[in-house]
C-alpha positions as CSV (number, residue, x, y, z in Angstrom):
1,M,-81.9,-66.3,-7.2
2,T,-82.1,-64.5,-10.6
3,E,-79.8,-66.1,-13.2
4,L,-76.7,-64.0,-13.7
5,A,-76.2,-62.4,-17.1
6,V,-72.8,-64.0,-17.4
7,N,-74.7,-67.4,-17.2
8,G,-77.4,-66.4,-19.7
9,G,-79.7,-64.3,-17.6
10,D,-80.9,-60.8,-18.4
11,P,-78.6,-57.8,-17.4
12,T,-79.6,-55.9,-14.3
13,V,-78.7,-52.5,-15.7
14,T,-81.3,-51.7,-18.4
15,I,-80.7,-47.9,-18.7
16,D,-79.2,-47.3,-22.2
17,Q,-77.5,-44.0,-21.3
18,L,-76.3,-43.7,-17.7
19,E,-74.9,-40.2,-18.1
20,R,-77.3,-37.4,-18.9
21,W,-74.9,-34.5,-18.9
22,E,-74.0,-33.2,-22.3
23,R,-71.2,-31.0,-23.4
24,P,-72.3,-27.6,-24.9
25,V,-71.2,-28.4,-28.4
26,D,-72.9,-25.4,-29.9
27,R,-71.0,-23.0,-27.6
28,H,-67.7,-24.8,-28.5
29,I,-68.4,-24.3,-32.2
30,E,-69.3,-20.7,-31.8
31,A,-66.2,-19.9,-29.7
32,V,-63.9,-21.7,-32.2
33,T,-65.6,-20.1,-35.2
34,N,-65.2,-16.6,-33.7
35,L,-61.4,-17.1,-33.5
36,I,-61.3,-18.5,-37.1
37,D,-63.3,-15.5,-38.4
38,A,-61.0,-13.1,-36.5
39,G,-57.9,-14.9,-37.7
40,E,-56.7,-15.4,-34.1
41,L,-55.2,-18.8,-34.5
42,S,-51.8,-18.3,-33.0
43,G,-50.0,-16.5,-30.3
44,A,-50.0,-15.9,-26.5
45,G,-49.8,-13.0,-24.1
46,A,-52.9,-11.2,-25.5
47,G,-56.5,-11.8,-26.3
48,L,-58.2,-15.1,-25.4
49,P,-54.9,-16.9,-24.4
50,Q,-54.2,-14.1,-21.9
51,S,-57.7,-13.8,-20.6
52,I,-58.1,-17.5,-19.8
53,E,-54.7,-17.4,-18.0
54,E,-56.1,-14.7,-15.8
55,D,-59.4,-16.5,-15.3
56,F,-57.7,-19.8,-14.3
57,A,-55.3,-17.9,-12.0
58,E,-58.3,-16.3,-10.3
59,Y,-60.2,-19.6,-10.1
60,T,-57.3,-21.4,-8.4
61,G,-56.1,-18.4,-6.3
62,A,-52.6,-18.6,-7.8
63,D,-50.6,-15.4,-8.5
64,Y,-49.5,-16.6,-11.9
65,C,-50.8,-18.9,-14.7
66,L,-49.2,-19.9,-18.0
67,S,-51.0,-21.7,-20.8
68,I,-49.0,-24.6,-22.3
69,D,-49.6,-26.9,-25.2
70,H,-49.8,-30.2,-23.2
71,G,-49.9,-31.3,-19.6
72,S,-46.6,-33.2,-20.0
73,T,-44.8,-30.2,-21.3
74,A,-46.3,-28.2,-18.5
75,L,-44.6,-30.6,-16.1
76,A,-41.4,-30.4,-18.1
77,S,-41.4,-26.6,-17.8
78,A,-42.0,-26.9,-14.1
79,Y,-39.0,-29.2,-13.6
80,Y,-36.9,-26.6,-15.5
81,A,-38.4,-23.8,-13.3
82,V,-37.4,-25.5,-10.0
83,G,-33.9,-26.2,-11.3
84,V,-33.9,-29.9,-12.1
85,G,-30.8,-30.9,-14.2
86,P,-28.3,-33.6,-15.1
87,G,-27.4,-35.8,-12.2
88,D,-30.4,-34.9,-10.1
89,E,-33.1,-37.3,-8.8
90,I,-36.8,-36.6,-8.6
91,I,-39.1,-38.8,-6.5
92,T,-42.4,-39.9,-8.1
93,P,-45.0,-42.6,-7.4
94,A,-44.4,-46.2,-8.4
95,A,-48.1,-46.2,-9.4
96,G,-47.8,-43.1,-11.5
97,Y,-47.4,-42.0,-15.1
98,L,-44.5,-41.6,-17.4
99,G,-45.5,-38.1,-18.5
100,A,-45.3,-37.0,-14.8
101,Y,-41.5,-37.4,-14.8
102,A,-40.5,-37.6,-18.4
103,G,-39.6,-33.9,-18.5
104,A,-37.1,-34.4,-15.7
105,L,-35.7,-37.6,-17.3
106,H,-35.0,-35.7,-20.6
107,M,-33.2,-33.0,-18.5
108,G,-30.8,-35.7,-17.3
109,A,-32.5,-36.5,-14.0
110,R,-33.2,-40.0,-12.6
111,P,-36.7,-40.9,-11.4
112,V,-36.8,-42.6,-8.0
113,F,-40.1,-44.4,-7.3
114,A,-42.0,-44.5,-4.0
115,E,-44.8,-46.7,-2.6
116,V,-48.4,-45.6,-2.3
117,D,-50.7,-45.3,0.7
118,P,-52.9,-48.4,0.5
119,D,-56.0,-46.5,1.7
120,T,-55.9,-43.6,-0.8
121,L,-53.7,-45.2,-3.6
122,L,-51.7,-41.9,-3.6
123,V,-48.0,-41.7,-3.0
124,D,-47.0,-42.2,0.7
125,P,-45.2,-39.3,2.4
126,T,-43.2,-41.7,4.6
127,A,-42.0,-43.7,1.6
128,V,-41.0,-40.5,-0.2
129,E,-39.0,-39.3,2.8
130,G,-37.1,-42.6,2.8
131,H,-35.9,-41.9,-0.7
132,I,-34.6,-38.3,-0.1
133,T,-30.9,-37.8,-0.7
134,D,-28.7,-34.8,-1.4
135,R,-29.5,-35.3,-5.1
136,T,-33.2,-35.0,-4.7
137,A,-34.2,-31.9,-6.7
138,A,-38.0,-32.2,-6.7
139,I,-40.8,-34.3,-5.3
140,N,-43.5,-35.1,-7.9
141,L,-47.1,-35.6,-6.6
142,I,-49.9,-37.0,-8.7
143,H,-53.4,-36.2,-7.5
144,K,-55.0,-39.3,-9.1
145,Q,-58.7,-39.0,-10.1
146,G,-58.7,-35.6,-8.3
147,R,-57.8,-37.2,-4.9
148,V,-55.3,-34.9,-3.4
149,C,-52.1,-36.2,-1.8
150,D,-51.4,-35.6,1.9
151,M,-50.3,-32.0,1.4
152,D,-49.8,-31.4,5.2
153,A,-47.1,-34.1,5.2
154,F,-45.6,-33.2,1.9
155,L,-45.4,-29.4,2.6
156,E,-43.6,-30.3,5.9
157,L,-41.1,-32.4,4.0
158,R,-40.7,-29.6,1.5
159,N,-39.9,-27.1,4.2
160,R,-37.7,-29.4,6.2
161,Y,-35.5,-30.6,3.3
162,D,-35.9,-27.5,1.1
163,I,-37.1,-29.5,-1.8
164,P,-39.6,-28.1,-4.3
165,I,-42.9,-29.8,-5.1
166,V,-44.1,-30.3,-8.6
167,Q,-47.8,-31.3,-8.6
168,D,-49.3,-33.3,-11.4
169,C,-52.9,-31.9,-11.3
170,A,-54.0,-33.4,-14.6
171,H,-57.0,-34.9,-12.8
172,A,-57.4,-32.2,-10.2
173,H,-58.7,-29.0,-11.8
174,G,-61.4,-28.7,-9.2
175,S,-59.5,-30.1,-6.2
176,E,-58.7,-28.4,-2.9
177,W,-56.8,-29.1,0.3
178,R,-58.1,-27.5,3.5
179,G,-60.2,-25.2,1.4
180,E,-57.3,-24.0,-0.8
181,H,-57.2,-24.9,-4.5
182,V,-54.2,-27.2,-5.4
183,G,-53.2,-24.6,-8.0
184,S,-52.3,-22.2,-5.2
185,L,-50.2,-24.6,-3.2
186,P,-46.4,-24.7,-3.5
187,D,-44.5,-24.9,-5.6
188,I,-45.9,-25.4,-9.1
189,A,-49.1,-27.1,-10.2
190,C,-49.5,-28.6,-13.7
191,F,-52.8,-29.2,-15.4
192,S,-53.8,-31.1,-18.6
193,L,-56.6,-30.2,-21.0
194,Q,-56.6,-33.5,-22.8
195,G,-59.7,-35.2,-24.2
196,V,-63.3,-34.5,-24.6
197,S,-65.9,-34.0,-21.8
198,P,-67.4,-35.8,-19.9
199,N,-64.7,-38.4,-20.0
200,G,-61.7,-36.3,-20.7
201,K,-59.7,-34.3,-18.1
202,P,-61.9,-32.1,-15.8
203,I,-61.3,-29.2,-18.3
204,A,-61.1,-31.0,-21.6
205,A,-60.2,-29.1,-24.8
206,G,-58.5,-31.8,-26.9
207,E,-54.9,-30.9,-26.0
208,G,-53.4,-28.2,-23.8
209,G,-52.3,-27.4,-20.3
210,F,-51.8,-24.8,-17.6
211,V,-49.1,-24.2,-15.0
212,T,-49.8,-22.1,-11.9
213,T,-47.5,-20.8,-9.2
214,N,-47.1,-18.1,-6.6
215,D,-43.4,-17.8,-7.1
216,R,-42.5,-15.0,-9.5
217,E,-39.1,-16.5,-10.4
218,Y,-40.6,-19.9,-11.3
219,Y,-43.0,-18.1,-13.5
220,E,-40.3,-16.1,-15.3
221,R,-38.1,-19.2,-15.7
222,Q,-41.1,-21.0,-17.4
223,L,-41.8,-18.0,-19.6
224,S,-38.1,-17.9,-20.7
225,Y,-38.1,-21.6,-21.3
226,C,-41.0,-22.2,-23.5
227,H,-43.0,-19.1,-24.6
228,L,-41.1,-17.9,-27.6
229,H,-42.6,-14.8,-29.3
230,R,-45.2,-14.3,-26.5
231,R,-46.5,-10.8,-26.9
232,G,-45.0,-8.5,-24.3
233,I,-42.7,-11.2,-23.0
234,T,-39.7,-8.9,-22.6
235,D,-41.8,-6.6,-20.3
236,E,-42.8,-9.6,-18.2
237,L,-39.2,-10.8,-17.7
238,T,-38.1,-8.5,-14.9
239,M,-35.6,-10.7,-13.0
240,S,-32.0,-11.5,-13.8
241,P,-30.9,-13.3,-15.9
242,Y,-34.2,-13.5,-17.8
243,D,-34.5,-9.8,-18.3
244,R,-31.7,-9.7,-20.8
245,L,-33.3,-12.2,-23.2
246,D,-35.1,-11.0,-26.3
247,R,-38.6,-12.1,-27.4
248,Q,-37.3,-15.4,-28.7
249,V,-36.1,-16.2,-25.2
250,L,-34.6,-19.7,-25.0
251,G,-36.2,-20.8,-28.3
252,R,-38.9,-23.2,-27.3
253,K,-42.5,-22.7,-28.3
254,W,-44.8,-24.7,-26.0
255,R,-47.7,-22.3,-25.9
256,A,-51.3,-23.6,-26.2
257,H,-53.4,-23.4,-29.3
258,P,-56.0,-20.6,-29.1
259,L,-58.7,-22.9,-30.4
260,A,-58.2,-25.3,-27.5
261,L,-58.2,-22.5,-25.1
262,A,-61.5,-21.2,-26.5
263,I,-63.1,-24.6,-25.6
264,A,-61.3,-24.6,-22.2
265,A,-62.8,-21.2,-21.3
266,I,-66.3,-22.6,-21.7
267,E,-65.3,-25.8,-19.8
268,L,-64.0,-23.7,-16.9
269,E,-67.5,-22.1,-16.5
270,S,-69.2,-25.4,-15.7
271,L,-66.4,-27.0,-13.7
272,P,-67.8,-26.3,-10.2
273,D,-71.2,-27.8,-11.2
274,R,-69.6,-30.8,-12.8
275,V,-67.4,-31.4,-9.7
276,A,-70.4,-31.1,-7.4
277,G,-72.3,-33.6,-9.6
278,R,-69.6,-36.2,-9.6
279,L,-69.2,-35.9,-5.8
280,A,-72.9,-36.3,-5.2
281,Y,-72.8,-39.4,-7.4
282,R,-69.8,-40.8,-5.6
283,D,-71.3,-40.3,-2.1
284,A,-74.5,-41.9,-3.1
285,L,-72.8,-44.8,-4.8
286,F,-70.3,-45.5,-2.1
287,E,-73.0,-45.3,0.6
288,A,-75.1,-47.8,-1.3
289,L,-72.1,-50.1,-1.8
290,E,-71.2,-50.1,1.9
291,P,-73.2,-53.3,2.8
292,V,-71.8,-55.2,-0.2
293,A,-69.1,-57.7,0.8
294,G,-65.8,-57.8,-0.9
295,L,-65.5,-54.1,-2.0
296,R,-63.8,-51.2,-0.2
297,P,-64.4,-47.8,-1.7
298,V,-61.3,-45.7,-2.0
299,T,-61.9,-42.2,-0.6
300,P,-59.8,-39.1,-0.4
301,Y,-58.0,-37.8,2.7
302,E,-60.4,-35.9,5.0
303,H,-58.9,-32.5,4.1
304,S,-59.8,-33.0,0.4
305,D,-63.1,-34.1,-1.0
306,T,-62.7,-34.2,-4.8
307,D,-62.7,-37.6,-6.6
308,G,-63.7,-39.2,-9.8
309,M,-62.9,-36.3,-12.0
310,Y,-61.0,-38.4,-14.5
311,G,-60.8,-42.1,-14.9
312,G,-63.7,-42.9,-12.6
313,L,-63.9,-44.1,-9.0
314,R,-61.8,-46.8,-7.4
315,V,-62.8,-49.7,-5.2
316,V,-60.5,-52.4,-3.7
317,Y,-61.6,-56.1,-4.2
318,D,-61.3,-58.6,-1.3
319,Q,-61.3,-62.1,-2.8
320,S,-61.4,-63.7,0.7
321,A,-64.7,-62.0,1.5
322,L,-66.4,-63.5,-1.6
323,D,-65.6,-67.2,-1.2
324,G,-62.3,-67.0,-3.1
325,L,-64.0,-65.8,-6.3
326,S,-61.2,-64.4,-8.6
327,V,-61.2,-60.8,-9.3
328,E,-61.3,-61.5,-13.1
329,R,-64.4,-63.6,-12.7
330,F,-66.1,-61.0,-10.5
331,V,-65.4,-58.2,-13.1
332,E,-66.6,-60.4,-15.9
333,A,-69.9,-61.1,-14.2
334,V,-70.4,-57.5,-13.1
335,R,-69.7,-56.2,-16.6
336,A,-72.1,-58.7,-18.0
337,E,-74.8,-57.2,-15.8
338,G,-74.2,-53.8,-17.5
339,V,-72.1,-52.1,-14.9
340,P,-69.3,-49.9,-16.3
341,M,-66.5,-51.5,-14.3
342,S,-62.9,-52.5,-15.3
343,G,-59.7,-53.8,-13.8
344,P,-57.9,-55.0,-11.9
345,S,-55.3,-52.3,-12.2
346,I,-53.9,-49.6,-9.9
347,G,-52.7,-47.7,-13.0
348,H,-49.3,-47.5,-14.6
349,L,-46.6,-49.4,-12.8
350,E,-43.6,-47.2,-13.6
351,H,-41.0,-49.5,-12.1
352,R,-42.0,-52.3,-14.5
353,R,-41.4,-50.3,-17.7
354,S,-38.5,-51.7,-19.8
355,I,-36.6,-48.5,-19.4
356,T,-36.7,-48.7,-15.6
357,T,-36.1,-52.5,-15.3
358,E,-33.4,-52.8,-18.0
359,G,-32.2,-49.2,-18.2
360,Y,-31.9,-47.1,-21.3
361,D,-29.1,-45.3,-23.2
362,L,-31.1,-42.1,-23.5
363,W,-28.7,-40.1,-25.6
364,G,-26.5,-42.9,-26.9
365,K,-22.8,-43.5,-26.3
366,G,-23.5,-44.5,-22.7
367,R,-25.0,-41.1,-21.7
368,G,-28.1,-40.5,-19.6
369,P,-29.6,-41.1,-16.2
370,L,-30.8,-44.7,-16.9
371,G,-27.4,-46.2,-17.9
372,D,-23.9,-46.0,-16.7
373,A,-22.6,-43.6,-14.1
374,W,-23.8,-40.2,-15.1
375,C,-23.0,-36.7,-13.7
376,G,-22.2,-38.1,-10.3
377,L,-25.0,-40.6,-10.3
378,P,-24.0,-44.3,-9.8
379,P,-24.8,-46.8,-12.6
380,F,-28.5,-47.4,-12.9
381,E,-29.3,-50.9,-11.5
382,G,-32.9,-51.2,-12.6
383,Y,-36.0,-52.2,-10.5
384,E,-36.9,-55.8,-9.8
385,P,-40.4,-57.3,-9.3
386,G,-41.4,-57.1,-5.6
387,E,-39.6,-53.9,-4.8
388,F,-43.0,-52.2,-4.2
389,P,-45.1,-54.9,-2.6
390,I,-48.0,-52.6,-1.6
391,T,-48.3,-51.1,-5.1
392,E,-48.0,-54.5,-6.8
393,E,-50.5,-56.2,-4.5
394,L,-53.0,-53.5,-5.0
395,D,-52.5,-53.8,-8.8
396,D,-54.3,-57.1,-8.6
397,R,-57.2,-55.8,-6.6
398,V,-58.1,-52.2,-7.6
399,L,-61.2,-51.9,-9.7
400,R,-62.6,-48.9,-11.6
401,I,-66.2,-47.8,-11.8
402,D,-67.3,-45.0,-14.1
403,S,-68.3,-41.7,-12.4
404,F,-71.2,-39.6,-13.6
405,I,-72.0,-35.9,-13.5
406,D,-75.8,-36.3,-13.9
407,P,-76.7,-40.0,-13.7
408,A,-80.0,-41.2,-15.1
409,P,-82.8,-41.8,-12.6
410,G,-82.3,-45.3,-11.1
411,A,-78.7,-45.6,-12.3
412,I,-77.2,-46.0,-8.8
413,E,-79.9,-48.5,-7.8
414,Q,-79.3,-50.7,-10.9
415,I,-75.5,-50.5,-10.6
416,V,-75.5,-51.4,-7.0
417,G,-78.1,-54.1,-7.4
418,A,-76.1,-55.7,-10.2
419,I,-72.9,-55.7,-8.0
420,E,-74.8,-57.0,-5.0
421,Q,-76.3,-59.8,-7.1
422,V,-72.9,-61.0,-8.3
423,A,-71.4,-60.7,-4.8
424,D,-74.3,-62.8,-3.4
425,A,-73.7,-65.4,-6.1
426,A,-69.9,-65.7,-5.4
427,A,-70.1,-69.1,-3.9
428,E,-72.2,-70.5,-6.7
429,M,-69.9,-69.0,-9.3
430,R,-66.9,-70.8,-7.6
431,R,-68.7,-74.2,-7.9
432,R,-69.4,-73.8,-11.6
């Protein structure tokens, strides 16, 4: 057996640059320069900001699209739109993200966490239903790495309990469910434009976001909430009570920067090809990994096939299948071979944050949803370790492998060969 790199051998992966896809920097520079030359550095409701809203709405199939300055503020505007307020509860995944519910928290609502489905690592519909009360004002779904939550089950819950869904689609710009883009599904979908391609969000423009919806009232509520001085806004606000507001609406200015939107417009053009590239890589990698002991690839539900669009691909480690080799030692050895793998981690464990274990006096003087009794909510008790056993157990076993749009020739063979070599040497590693 070849000596492992972790023990002094040569790495199996010898390709210097595994990803061949390159972002079109020259086009980005040209688009930004054109705006600078034209002096179009601010505003919304006209020009480029309006055209990309129209283009993204067309791409997703949604009736309405609004550009926002960040994905987290897109979510905050969505919670406002669906009517979340003080004393409410919103349900969100225990393995989730603070930004997915922070907007509701700052509106005075309490986050309630729910377990994940161990097969997909996405929030479990049955667990969510178990947390529904008469205070539940919204269900927050996070389509992690572009894998779409079980929308059949969640739309049934939505309709049965009359609770709106706020989708966190920060990783899911190219994702569909039963052939429909997530941006066209109820009730509001929120997208982030954070980062730089190929490792940023699927449409990466530094900072920025979109919200899409098919509900006119939700759209107008968002306009009134956060698009101060948008050109033509008083004409767009046609419903009561928003139609009596002036162009300063409710005073918040969360509109996106035109320079970011210029880059996003170019990113949108290549999105379908980049999605297809990542899916082809995922399928080939997971097929090649199938015979390797100790790893279970995480795949989407059958009605959605998008994955790896942000943060890579996920596999679940089984220590018992590899002679008890610890996950930390496995990852160390695989990384030494040159494989872009990290973990273990399922992601952010929201119930383990200090604010959700100890509580937090959000506005001081004992006010807020994470402290004493508040607007009809009982005192916040805080979460204890072990309350989400599935999520916590998976946090010790979920590993991340980079995904690629256009992998170099031989990349998959070298990556899989390296992982297989470490797996085959598990017993020997245990004896050292």
